[in-house]
C-alpha positions in Angstrom: 0.0 0.0 0.0 1.3 3.4 -0.9 2.1 5.9 1.9 -0.3 8.5 0.6 -3.1 5.8 0.5 -2.4 5.0 4.1 -2.4 8.6 5.1 -5.8 9.0 3.4 -7.2 5.9 5.1 -5.9 7.1 8.5 -7.4 10.5 8.0 -10.8 9.0 7.1 -10.7 6.6 10.1 -9.8 9.5 12.5 -12.7 11.6 11.0 -15.0 8.7 11.7 -13.7 8.2 15.2 -13.8 11.9 16.2 -17.0 12.7 14.4 -17.8 16.4 14.9 -14.9 17.0 17.2 -11.6 18.2 15.8 -8.9 15.7 15.2 -6.0 16.3 17.5 -2.9 17.4 15.8 -0.2 14.8 15.2 3.0 14.6 13.3 2.4 13.0 10.0 5.4 10.9 9.2 5.9 7.3 8.1 6.1 6.0 11.7 2.9 7.7 13.0 1.0 6.8 9.9 2.0 3.2 10.2 1.0 3.1 13.9 -2.4 4.8 13.2 -3.0 2.6 10.2 -2.4 -0.5 12.3 -4.8 0.8 15.0 -7.4 1.5 12.4 -7.1 -2.0 11.0 -7.4 -3.5 14.5 -10.4 -1.3 15.2 -12.1 -2.4 12.0 -11.6 -6.1 12.9 -12.9 -5.5 16.4 -15.9 -3.7 15.1 -16.7 -6.6 12.7 -16.3 -9.1 15.6 -18.6 -7.0 17.8 -21.3 -6.8 15.0 -21.1 -10.6 14.7 -21.7 -11.1 18.4 -24.6 -8.6 18.5 -26.2 -10.3 15.5 -25.8 -13.7 17.2 -27.3 -12.4 20.4 -30.3 -10.9 18.6 -30.9 -14.2 16.8 -30.7 -16.1 20.1 -33.1 -13.7 21.8 -35.5 -14.1 18.9 -35.3 -17.9 19.2 -35.9 -17.8 22.9 -38.9 -15.5 22.5 -40.4 -17.8 19.9 -39.9 -20.8 22.3 -41.9 -18.9 25.0 -45.0 -18.7 22.8 -45.0 -22.5 22.2 
């Protein structure tokens, strides 16, 4: 992945994380970009895992509710 592409992905991730709040200033260099990119990837994986757990819990709750009515 190109450095500029990583910087763009990091900037988009930080904008998503901070929302309407200003993004804190940080030194944009290869090291900080790499660290933030790694954090963004870990965050994406964690979010995906959490969504899977939530969907599983919703399905189980629905199944339990349907068992109550029988």
